[in-house]
N, C-alpha and C positions, 0 to 999 in steps of 0.2 A: 548400449545399455540404456534402458528407459525405465522410468518410474511411473506407474499408472496410478492416478489419484483414486482413492476409494470413495470420495465424497460425490454424491449426486443428490442435490437438494430436490425437494418435492416438485419444484417448479423449473428444474434445470432444463428439461427438454420439452418443448411445446410442438405439437403437430402443426406445422405452419399452413399447409394446404392453400397457398396463396395464388395458385394458378388462375389467371384471368381477373384477379382482384384489381380494382381501380386504384390509381395512385392516390396517396393520402398524405395529409399533414399530421405529424405527431407532435403533441405539445407535452413536454416533460417539465417537471418542477423538482428542484432539489433545494435543500436548506443552504447550500453554498455553491460557489462557482468554481470552475476550473480557473485557477489563478493566472494561468498563462497558456497560450497556444504553443509555446516552445516545448517540444517533447522531451528536452533534456534538462529543463529548468527545475522541475520539482517532482520528486518520487512520491507522489501522493495518489491514492487509488482513484479518486474522482477525476483528477486531472488526466491520469492515464486512461481511464475508461472513456472519457469524452474525446481525447486526442486520438485514440486508436481507432476511431471511426474515420479519421482524416489521414493519419500516418499509419504506416505498416512496418512490420518487422520481418526478419528472415523466417521465423517460425511463428505460429499462433496457436490459440486454443480453439477447438471446434465446438460444436453445440454440446457435446458430451464432456467438454473440458479436456479432451485428449489433445496431445501435440499433433499439429498438422503443418504442412508446408504453407508458406505465404510468399514472400519475395524470393525465398529459396525453394527450388523444386525438389531437391534431394540433398543429402549430406551423408558423409561416412567418415569414420576415424581411420586415417591412413597410417598413422604412427601414434605412439603414446601421447605426443603433444601436438599432433597435427590433425585438423579436421578439414576435409574438402567439402565445399559448398558449391553446388550448381545453382546459378541465379536464373530467375524467371525472365524469359525473353518477351519482347513486345509490350512491356509495361511502360506507361508514361506518367510523369508527375502531372498535377492538375494544370500546369502551364504548358503542357505538351512536350517538355524535355524528356528524352528517353532515360530510363533507369538503367544504370550500369554499375560495374564493380567499383568505379571511382566514387560513386555516391556512398557505398558501404564503407570504404576506407575513410572517406571524409567524415562520415557520421561517427565512426569509431574514434577518430582523433578529436572530434568535437565533444563526444560524450565523456571522454576521459580528461578533458581540459578543465582549468580552473573555472569555478562557477557552476559546473555541471552537478546535478543531483543524481545522476545515473551512473556514477563511476563504478558502483558495485556490480553492475551488469557487464562491464567490459574490463574491469581491473585485472582479471585473470588472463587477459590476452597480451601476448608479447608483441605480436605484429600480425598484420594481414597482408598476404602476398597476392598480388593480382596475377592470375594466370592468363586471362583474357577478359573481354568486356562482360562475360557472364559466367565467370568461374574464378573462385578464390580459394586460397588455403589460409586457414586461421591457425596460427601457432600460439599455444598457450604456455604460460610460464612453467606449468607442471601438468601432468595428466589430469583431465577434467571431464569425466564421462557424462556429466549432465549438462554439457554446453547447450545443446538444442533447447532444453527446458528453460535455461537462463535467458535465451535470446528472444523470448516471446515479447519482451518489453524493450528491446534494443531497436528503437524506431529510426528509420532511414530518412534522411533529409536530402534535398537536392543540393549538390555542391554548387552548381551554377547559380541557383536562386539565392542561396546564402551569400555567395560572393557578390552577386549583383546588388543585394539589399543590405550589405554590411551587417550580416548576421552570422558570421563564421564562428563566433563564440556564443556559448549559451547565455540566456538571460540569467543573471545572478540575483535570485530573490533575497539572499542574505544582505546584499549591498544596495538593493533597490535599483539595480541597473536593468534597463529595458532596451530592447531593440525591435526591429521589424517583426521578428519571429514571435514576439509576445502577442501581437494583435492581428497578424496575418499568417496564413498557413499555405503550404504547397506540398501536399503529400501525394501518395499514390492510392489512397484509400477510397472506399465507396461513397464518401461524402466530402463536399467542399464547404469551406466557410464562406457565407455570403455577407453576413453583417455581424460585427462584434461590438457589444455594449457591456464592458466588464461590470460584473456584479449586478447586472440587470437581466440581459438576455443575449443569447447568441443564436443566429439562424444559420442552419446548414441545409444544403441542397444536394440531391443525388448527383454523383459523378457519372455523366453520360458516357464517358470513355473508360469506365472501370474495367480492368482486365478480367475480373472474376465475376462470380454469380451473386446477385443480390436477391436473396430468396423471398424477402418480404416485399411489401408494396409501398413503403414509406418513401415519398418523394421529397419531403421537406420536414426538417426537425427544428422546432423552436424550443431551445433550452432556456427555461426561466429560473431565476433565482428568487425563491420565496423563503426568507429566513424564519418567519414566524410560523410555528407549527399549526396553530389554529387557522391561520389564513391559507396555508398550503392545503390542509384537509378540506376547508370550505371550497377551495378552487376545484378540487377533485369531485366533491359531492355535487357541486353546481354544474359540472361539465365544462368548466373553463379550461381544464387541463385533462390529459388522457392518462398520464403516468406520473407518480410521485415517489420520491425516495429521499430519506426514509419515512415510513409511516410512524408517527409518534406512538410509542408503546401503549399509551392510554387510549388511543383511537383505533387500535387494531380490530377489536370486536365490533365497534360501530361500523367500520367500513365493510367488514365481513357480512354484517346484517343487511347492508344495502343491496337490493336486488340488481342494481345496475353496476355494482363494483365487485372487486375481488382483491384479496391480499395474497401475494406470492411470498412464501416463507421458506427459510432453510438456514442451517448453521453456516456461518461465515468462517473463512480461514483466518480471520483476524483475531489477534489477542490484544486486549487493552492492558497496558501496564504503566507503572510509574518508574521513573529514573531519578537518580540522585547523583550530584556532582561528587565524584570520588577522587578527583585529581588535584584540584586547587588546595593549597595549604590553608587558605581561609575562604569560606564561602562568600560569593558576591553579595548575597541577599540574606543575611542572618544577623542576629544580635550577638552571636558567638564570635569573638575576635581572637586572632592569633592561632586558631586551629580550625579544622574541618570535622564536625561531628560525624559526617557520613563516611569518613575513612575508617571508622570503628564499626565492625560488623555488628556489635551489640546494638548500636543505634539503628542500623538498617533493619535488624530483626525486630526491634521494638516497634518501628513503623509498620512493618509487615503484620505483626500480631495484634496491632491496635485497630486494624481495618476490618470491619465486619462485611465481608463480601457477600455473605448470605443475606444480610440486611439490605445491601445495595441491590441484590437480585430481586428481592421481594418488594422493597419500597420505591426504588428508583427505576429499575428495569422492568418491573411487573412481570417477572419470569422470563424475559427475553434475553437472558444471558446464562452462561454456564461458568461458575467459578472454576478457576484453573490454577494449577501449580507450576506448569511449564510455560515456556515462552512461545510455544506453538501448540495447536490443538491436535486431537487424536487422528484427524484425517491426514496429517502431514507425515510423510515418511521419516521414520526415526523416533517417533513418539514412544516413550518408555512408560507403559502402564504402571509399573511398580514404583515410579516416581511421581505418580499423579495425585498424591495426597498432599494437600496444603498443610502448612503449619497451623495449629489451632488459633482461632480468634481468642485472645486472652489478654485483656487490658491490664490485669494485675501483673502478668509476666512482663508486659511492655514497660510498666512503671519500674519494675525491678531491674530490667536491663538498662533503662535510662539512668537509673541511680548508680548502677555498677560502672557505667561509662562516664560518670561524673556530671550527670545532668539530673539530679534528684527533683528539681523544679521544672524540668523540661527546658525548652529554648524556643526562640522564634525563627521562622524561616518562611520565605516567599515561595508559593507554589504557582506555577504557570500552567494554564489550561485553555484549550479552545472551547468555544460554545456553539460551533456550527460545523464540526468535522465528524465526530463520532456520535453514536446514539446516546443522547442524554449526557453528553460529556461534561457540561457545566454542572449539572446536578450531581453527577458522580463525584466531581471534585469537591463540591460542597459537603457531601456526605463524608468523604475522606477527611476533610478539614474538621468536621464535627467529631469524628471518631478520634482523631489525634488530640483534639482539645481535651478529651476526657482523660488523657494520660499526661497532660501538662504541656503538650507541644502546641504553640500558638502559630497558626498558619495565617499568613497574609496572602489571601487568595487573589490572584490576578487572572481574570477570565476575559478573553477577548476573541474577536473574529480570527479565523485561521489566516486571513490575509496579512495580519500583523504578527500573529502567534508564531507561524512557521519560520519566518525570517529571523525572529528573535532566538528561538531555541536552536535553530540550525547554526547560528553563530555561537552557540553554547553560552549565551547570556542568560543562564538559568542556574538555579541551585537544586530545584525539585520540580519535576514536570510530568505530564501525561503524554503518552504516545500510543498509537496502535500500529500493529505490523501484520501484514499478510505475506505468508510464504508463497510467492507467486509461482515458484517452481514445484510447489507441493513437496518440498524436501527441506530437511532441517538445516542444510548448509546455507540456505537463503535467509536463515535467522542467525546462525552462528557467525557467518562472515560479516554482515553489515551491522549487527546489533550487539553481539556478545564478544567480539574480538577487540583487541586493543587497537584504537584508531591508528591508522598508518597510511601507506601509499596504496593507490589503486582501488580506492573505495572500501578498503578494510576498515571496519568500525565506523563507517561514515555516519551511521545513525546511532552509535553508541555515545550519546550526547553527554553522559556523565562520566565517560572515559573509564568504565570498569575495565580492569586489566588482570589477567591471570595467564602466565606464560604457558602453562599446560593446556589451557583452553585454546590458545593460539596455535600451539603445536598440533593438537588434535584436529583443529579446523583445517590445517594444511593437509594432514593425512586423510581426512574424510573427503576432501576435494578430489583426491586421485584414487581412492580405494574402489576397486570394482567388485570385490567379494562382499556381497550384501550383509552376510552375517558379521564379518569383521567390521564392516562399516557401521552397522547399527550398534555394535558394542562400543565403538569409539564415540559415536554420537551420545550414547547413554553416559559414558564417562564424562564427556564435556558438559553435558546438561547437569549431571550430578554435582560437579565441581561448582558450576555457576549457581546452582540451587543452594548448595551449602554456604557459598560466599554471600548469599542474598545480593547477587550482582544487580538485579532489578527486582521489582515487586509485581509479579503478574496478578491481574485482577480477574478478568473473565474473558471467555470467548463470546464475541458479539453475535447476535442473531440478525439475519436479514429479514426486513419487512418492506416489500414494495407494494404500493397500491396502484390499481389500474382499473379502467373500465372493462367490463366483461367482454367487450368486442375486440380487445387488444390481446394478441398472442405474442409472447416474447419469451426469450431464454434468460434465465437467471443463473449467472455463474457464481460459484462459491467465493470468488474474490471480489464480488460486488460489481463486476464488469457488466456492461450492457452493450451488446453489439446490435446496432440499429438495423443492419442488413438482414437480421433474422426476424424483424418485427412486422407483423401484419395487422392492419386495421380493417376489420370486417365491416 
């Protein structure tokens, strides 16, 4: 059973035509860095995108974003809870060590261990049985028909390399724990790490022993971190860099008008939302003592209806966003169009709800936000704070680089926060399980940082995981989504748009999860 994504952005597939093209250096600039080279340390799209040019998974997404074999050559469901995978032969890690089933089993154990940020990708696995060096059986806790889709980000590391380099456990960003895997890498992918300067630049070179086909002609990739928007744009305009992401929304038309440049655009699978601590009896960061305002649905709804998402779209995002009522966009399997209408923007209703909840004068709370992760993230949070101020809620806004932001909120040291989520499987379960389910074992609710909890949503999430009848499955997804929506479990804001800038002589593929596969890039 497979789910085929409906989303194909305008720039998704580029005719590469790279035959005979000379090897080239590609200079990329982003507003932030991949915070670690450890593929199990942080479930963040930029880090995943960069690292998956070095590390590989059992399955992958091809140029049209459909599931394709990678380190596995084939798979089949041999029993309701058993999947058989045949592994690719003749593959070597960058240090020359052969890839075998032992590396898959080791990577599974590593990805589910303490400190891993990738538990939600392997939490449904009960065990992996080695049949031989290139054949395994994966046993799941319950039937899970979309396992191949989930495995696109289950990156495989070398057991031998990790043991030799004392990197058998993941880098734990929450505790600030580092190891060799944070700064060095040994994957099976098309590019190797040559030099790492965190938060400055990282240089990658083509893997001459790569088992697969590198369709483009990029021999070297220099990944630069340029946090300032104006500086990043100036670097593209002057020719210092070849590709940049993201293009600041205010500069899209300027770059489009430059005859040497182009903008690649498309809707992203990512939804930007706000979360609230609904578990603690007293918020960590608020002037309300002895109770937690966010436990009251009226307060959560008051926050929701105080936020002018259309105003944010117009003034902050300059049209590069689509206000949304669900936690995943229309392109994701399970989207319910009849639930797509947001509650109205209504400050007066917000004031009334706050008063009914016992806060007629509002209250104070700290809001945590990044300023270099999502498009205009800091500015969005400033707009939200201004909106809430109008209904009496005083926001103490803490905006910081994602390098300190993510460890903080992943430790749940927050009362009110911003997060973005991409359903990498293009299926609602990839939102229900990690974001909307009660935090628990195996990655369940791992990114439900405010600990929203509803027993029926949990029950439905379990049923959705194993249901093969698509009609029944969608009905259950709709029920779970409706419950979460009625509870105001989170506050969805908008679907983010993709804007990449590039020289016109660069041909590349833009995936809707904001992934960039360098092996498809051609410099003409």
